[in-house]
N, C-alpha and C positions, 0 to 999 in steps of 0.2 A: 224138462225145461226149468223146473223149479230150482234146480241147483245153480242156475245162472241168474237168480234174482238179484236185483240191485239192493244193496244194504248200506247202511251208514251208522256211524256213531257220532253223536253230537255232545260236546262238552261245553257248558256255558254257565258261568257264575256258580260253579260248584255243583251243578246238576249234570248228570250224564244220562243219555238216552240212546238205546240201541234198537234199530229196526232193520230186519233182514228179509223183508218181503215174504216169499213162499219158500225160503231156503229149507232144505230137508236134511236128513241125517248125514249125508255125504259131505255137504258143505259145513255142517256143524262140527263134524270130526276134523275136517281140514282146518277150521278156525282153532280148534283145541290143540292141534299139533303145532301151531305157530307160537311164537313168543308174544302173544297179545294179552293185554289186560282187558278182559271181557266184562269185568264187574261194572254194573251200572245201577243207577237209582230207578230208572224206568225202562222196561223192556216191552216193546210192541211185539207180542207173541207171534212167532213165525207160523205161516201157513194157516192162519185163523184157528190155531189150536188143533191141528190134525193129529191123529194118533201116531203118525210116523215122525213128525217134527218135534223139536223141543225135548231132546234126550235128557235123561237125568243128569248125566255127567256134564252136559252143556249148561243146563240150568244151574248146577252147583257152581260152575265157573262164572256165570253171568250174575248170580246172586242178586236178583232184582228185588228192590223194595216194593215196586208196583209192577204188575204184569197186566198189560192191556190187551184184551182179545177183541180184535175188530171182526165182528161176525154178525150176519143178519139173522133175525129171528126166524125159526122154522126153516133154515136153509136145507136144501136137499142132500148135502154132504154129511149132515149130522154133527157139524162143528159147533162148539169145540168137543172133542172126543173125551170120554170119561178118563181114559188113560192119561191124556195130556193134562186134564184138570188135576188128577191125582199127583202127577209129577210137579206141577206148578205149586200146589199146596205144600208138597214135601220140601220145596225149595225155600219155603217161608214167605213167599211173596203175597202181598195183598192182590187179589184178582179183581179187575174191572172188566166187565163184559158189556159190549155195546148192545147186544141183543136184549139184555136185562136192565141195564142201567143207563142206556143212551150214550150219546157222544160225550167226549171228554176234551176239554180245552186245557192245554198245558202252556203256561206263559213263563218265559225265562226273564 
């Protein structure tokens, strides 16, 4: 069901944000195969930073300045996964984790 997640891109006042819910690798590959500009300033990390989401090639296309991981402290899934964190760091993004840094308000 994760591949049917509702996602959106918001562009406002020169700032762009992408949020794709729990989208997984199938959906990411589908987005990559389209003629879409995926690069954004802010990326709400898919599927809470699971190991299977946020593929390297997808993150390179998104090229986020800030990657926000919405995740609860001590969650039973072990999110965010070490693999996902590695790929996010490799993309050059600044990482904001709600389990460590708390909530984040973004005003446009």
